[in-house]
TIKOL-942203 format. One record per residue (C-alpha): z, x, y; residue number from 0; residue in one letter. Coordinates in steps of 0.001 Angstrom, whole numbers, plus 500000, padded with zeros to 6 digits. Example, Ala and Ser with C-alpha at 12.3 -4.5 7.8 and 13.67 -1.06 7.14 Angstrom:
       Z       X       Y  seq  type
  507800  512300  495500    0     A
  507140  513670  498940    1     S
//
This chain:
       Z       X       Y  seq  type
  499943  500050  499935    0     M
  499253  501154  503559    1     A
  502134  501907  505886    2     T
  501889  501703  509774    3     L
  503988  504166  511808    4     I
  504368  502970  515328    5     W
  505761  505301  517933    6     P
  508201  503798  520468    7     L
  508359  507019  522748    8     A
  508493  504896  525955    9     R
  510889  502286  524752   10     Q
  514384  502537  526103   11     V
  517201  501463  523863   12     T
  520889  502018  523967   13     R
  522985  503377  520957   14     L
  526601  503289  521694   15     G
  526699  504693  525400   16     V
  523880  507124  525143   17     R
  520387  506115  526348   18     P
  517785  507026  523958   19     V
  514028  507087  524971   20     Q
  512270  508142  521762   21     E
  511949  506470  518354   22     A
  509345  505060  515945   23     F
  509342  502155  513585   24     T
  507700  502051  510008   25     S
  506029  498817  508716   26     L
  505304  498829  504996   27     Y
  502321  497260  503386   28     G
  502375  494391  500875   29     S
  499950  492102  499004   30     A
  499651  490065  502148   31     S
  499424  493007  504583   32     G
  501908  494708  506778   33     L
  505412  493263  506565   34     T
  508643  493373  508451   35     E
  510550  493328  505205   36     V
  512093  496739  504665   37     G
  510899  498045  508003   38     D
  512642  501088  509457   39     Q
  513328  502584  512816   40     I
  514088  506252  513109   41     F
  515368  508308  516074   42     H
  517428  511485  516400   43     Q
  520761  509622  516139   44     D
  519748  507918  512820   45     T
  522231  508989  510263   46     S
  520960  512111  508402   47     G
  518208  512992  510840   48     I
  518664  516463  512147   49     Q
  518858  516952  515835   50     G
  520481  514905  518640   51     V
  518853  512225  520734   52     A
  518526  513461  524284   53     E
  516662  511863  527204   54     T
  513236  513320  527471   55     G
  512872  514832  523996   56     D
  509831  512668  523351   57     K
  510808  512332  519639   58     F
  507994  510457  517939   59     G
  505255  511072  520594   60     E
  503300  512797  517965   61     F
  503087  511920  514231   62     L
  501305  513080  511073   63     A
  501449  511947  507543   64     T
  500999  513899  504413   65     G
  502402  514708  501051   66     D
  504244  517922  502210   67     F
  506238  518262  498880   68     N
  503478  517412  496420   69     C
  505364  514536  494755   70     D
  502586  511830  495309   71     G
  504526  510046  498080   72     R
  503570  510294  501879   73     S
  506032  512169  504038   74     D
  506024  512039  507914   75     L
  506123  514923  510448   76     A
  507533  513824  513871   77     V
  507010  515799  517005   78     G
  509579  516201  519650   79     A
  507678  518457  522027   80     P
  510181  518475  524832   81     Q
  513348  519104  522550   82     E
  515552  521808  524025   83     A
  516447  524697  521663   84     I
  519830  525811  522769   85     G
  519559  526417  526527   86     T
  515673  526730  526299   87     V
  514321  523554  527841   88     V
  511182  521761  526477   89     E
  510675  524390  523773   90     A
  509944  521659  521199   91     G
  510687  520837  517601   92     A
  509276  518922  514569   93     V
  511298  516815  512097   94     N
  509845  516231  508438   95     I
  511087  512985  506941   96     I
  510240  512731  503222   97     Y
  509132  509811  501312   98     G
  510963  508202  498408   99     S
  510520  505183  496089  100     A
  512216  503058  498829  101     S
  510212  504511  501715  102     G
  510929  507223  504261  103     L
  514388  508800  503674  104     S
  516509  510979  505970  105     A
  517830  512749  502841  106     T
  516580  516358  502840  107     T
  514825  515949  506150  108     N
  513987  519217  507918  109     Q
  513760  520335  511562  110     I
  511474  523090  512662  111     W
  511246  525056  515881  112     D
  510085  528477  516874  113     Q
  513611  529847  516352  114     D
  513700  528684  512740  115     S
  514063  531434  510165  116     P
  510658  533061  509299  117     N
  508674  531157  511902  118     I
  506309  533321  513831  119     N
  507121  533904  517548  120     D
  510263  532369  519239  121     F
  511220  529364  521263  122     A
  510389  529585  525086  123     E
  510765  527144  527865  124     A
  507876  524666  528077  125     N
  506150  525822  524926  126     D
  506100  522145  523689  127     N
  506119  523034  520034  128     F
  505127  519759  518366  129     G
  502686  518782  521145  130     G
  500092  518054  518541  131     A
  500266  517473  514717  132     L
  497867  517242  511817  133     V
  498163  517436  508039  134     A
  495513  519102  505853  135     G
  495291  520868  502465  136     N
  494142  524100  503960  137     F
  494647  526216  500747  138     D
  493633  523489  498338  139     G
  496795  523725  496399  140     N
  498104  520883  494260  141     S
  501004  520190  491752  142     I
  500533  517782  488819  143     S
  497489  516288  490523  144     G
  499152  515841  493813  145     H
  497689  517728  496799  146     A
  500239  519875  498634  147     C
  499555  519134  502215  148     M
  500100  521627  505029  149     D
  501129  521026  508582  150     L
  499523  522385  511726  151     A
  501581  522255  514780  152     I
  500236  522516  518349  153     G
  502163  524600  520885  154     I
  499926  524045  524042  155     P
  502441  525612  526452  156     G
  502711  528921  524607  157     E
  502482  531979  526943  158     D
  500929  535382  526146  159     F
  501842  538305  528384  160     G
  501195  537327  531992  161     L
  498896  534387  530859  162     A
  500703  530971  530930  163     S
  499955  528040  528929  164     D
  497374  529791  526859  165     T
  498497  527800  523779  166     G
  498988  528386  520030  167     A
  498993  526669  516644  168     V
  501634  527169  513918  169     S
  500768  526252  510441  170     V
  503412  525678  507777  171     L
  502296  525360  504132  172     Y
  503327  522610  501661  173     G
  505421  523510  498622  174     T
  507255  521572  495906  175     S
  510438  521666  498202  176     S
  508477  520708  501314  177     G
  506816  522509  504154  178     V
  507901  526197  504293  179     S
  507777  529000  506764  180     A
  506907  531478  503914  181     T
  503380  532703  504685  182     N
  503199  530592  507756  183     D
  500374  531395  510238  184     Q
  500466  531589  514035  185     F
  496993  531032  515592  186     W
  495848  531695  519155  187     H
  492849  533107  520939  188     Q
  493976  536662  520627  189     S
  494018  536637  516791  190     V
  491205  538540  515231  191     T
  488372  536315  514413  192     G
  489238  533489  516684  193     V
  486548  533072  519276  194     P
  487104  533965  522933  195     D
  490458  535320  524379  196     T
  493814  533791  525459  197     A
  493642  532812  529092  198     E
  495844  530926  531586  199     T
  495809  527271  531213  200     D
  493530  527167  528033  201     D
  496162  525058  526329  202     E
  494903  526029  522802  203     F
  496322  523373  520399  204     G
  496566  520407  522749  205     T
  495002  518268  520029  206     R
  494258  518975  516253  207     L
  491998  517548  513655  208     W
  491564  518374  509925  209     S
  488297  517878  508127  210     M
  488530  517175  504355  211     V
  486984  519452  501806  212     G
  487713  521587  498734  213     T
  489881  523518  501374  214     Y
  490549  521476  504421  215     D
  489393  522989  507743  216     D
  491124  522871  511093  217     L
  489717  521952  514490  218     F
  491763  522964  517571  219     I
  491066  521417  521002  220     L
  491091  523924  523910  221     V
  490816  521788  526975  222     P
  491057  524475  529516  223     G
  488385  526690  527956  224     D
  484655  526524  528654  225     S
  481430  526921  526673  226     L
  477890  526730  528180  227     N
  479185  525603  531552  228     G
  481225  522767  530180  229     S
  485008  522619  530271  230     T
  486789  521850  527043  231     G
  485955  523279  523716  232     V
  487142  523132  520123  233     A
  487723  526000  517782  234     V
  487007  525551  514037  235     Y
  488888  527590  511478  236     I
  487879  527212  507816  237     G
  490154  526649  504847  238     G
  490188  529061  501907  239     S
  492262  529680  498822  240     P
  494707  531752  500880  241     S
  494822  529182  503639  242     G
  493223  529085  507090  243     L
  490913  532056  507482  244     D
  489346  532812  510794  245     A
  487724  536083  509619  246     I
  485550  534131  507087  247     Q
  484896  530987  509052  248     Q
  485531  530506  512763  249     S
  483310  529085  515446  250     V
  483655  527716  518991  251     Q
  481989  524300  519512  252     I
  481777  521530  522092  253     Q
  484216  518953  520908  254     P
  483116  515279  520207  255     P
  483690  512773  522999  256     Q
  486659  510445  522263  257     V
  486173  506821  523431  258     P
  488095  505871  526515  259     P
  491427  504176  525838  260     I
  490834  500440  526425  261     P
  493294  498266  528407  262     T
  494587  494894  527149  263     P
  493392  492927  530197  264     W
  489728  493961  529550  265     E
  489171  490547  527594  266     E
  486041  490221  525530  267     S
  484983  493774  526242  268     K
  483815  495723  523162  269     S
  484343  499526  522767  270     C
  482063  500826  520080  271     G
  482151  504261  518666  272     F
  479996  506179  516259  273     S
  480797  508799  513483  274     S
  479545  511544  515892  275     S
  482566  510833  518161  276     E
  485153  511838  515685  277     F
  485525  514947  513547  278     L
  486818  512954  510535  279     N
  487684  509399  509258  280     C
  491501  509843  509760  281     N
  491091  510575  513470  282     D
  488867  507460  513943  283     A
  491347  505284  512036  284     I
  494336  506755  513890  285     A
  492635  506055  517347  286     W
  491884  502525  516242  287     C
  495382  501968  514874  288     A
  496969  503243  517995  289     E
  495452  500310  519999  290     H
  495696  497628  517334  291     K
  498281  495735  519379  292     G
  495578  494955  522007  293     D
  492342  495330  520060  294     W
  490959  493986  516804  295     Q
  489527  497044  514939  296     C
  486694  496880  512511  297     H
  486133  500110  510416  298     M
  483326  501215  508050  299     S
  483839  504598  506507  300     C
  481203  506677  504576  301     G
  482015  509162  501980  302     G
  485606  509542  503108  303     G
  484454  511731  505986  304     Q
  483271  509703  508971  305     C
  483692  506404  510341  306     C
  481777  503863  512376  307     Q
  483301  500763  513892  308     G
  484043  498537  516855  309     T
  487302  497603  518572  310     C
  487159  494311  520305  311     T
  489775  493119  522780  312     S
  492270  490645  521319  313     A
  493660  489794  524752  314     A
  493435  486101  525902  315     T
//
């Protein structure tokens, strides 16, 4: 059954006396579609969730699903890109909440930041670790027929030397015990094989896509970079048996155009998009699902790779 994860990053609730601004809710699928039965809401004050709810953390602003512990159940990565790490403001963090027979469970959840053991680099102010997330099986690993999904984490505010907001991407690989920093990777435009160089305001890692294959590939949006006179490029890094490999497969391309975000008062307006406007089917579905509250979405996917469809306003 499908599950809908709905971020509530701008909803203000009150738990005890502490105002909390970030949360998400999970609605589970049934024979008759999504149902409120068994729905869950998670925030950083949920029992068992690591971290503490603080105003402005933006917990739940970015989400990614994948089977990170290779048990056949979907798990959830939750970005909190403005989480403070100690006294370091807006360094960012990512929680991993694992799936169980009864749905998402706070038991054994993890929290990762750039000061976590074995993570490359370190937490710095305004790094925004968790400012983009995507799952992919970049090394093609599986256990008992279940793909071990890996997690790419955008760090668009990462600095290098005197260059600020050049950006970076951290990749944690899936294992039977969940995502692990063992053999993690730290990608940026000063890594050998990655096109171009790290420059101020490139914001490498602002958005991420994965493309399904024998070894999934990673596309990284670099909105401040330019190619052929146009601002905004995507860097492609290919998957391999040892994980993402820029030496073997890396190229800089002009990214696809993402359809404009519709507004609910645009009654009867249609916003069509074609497969060329998305790098993979998951990205198209995610975009459509994000606006499902205001738009009725009709999808047609071919070969598990690309999607075509139309989102029509449901406003009255």
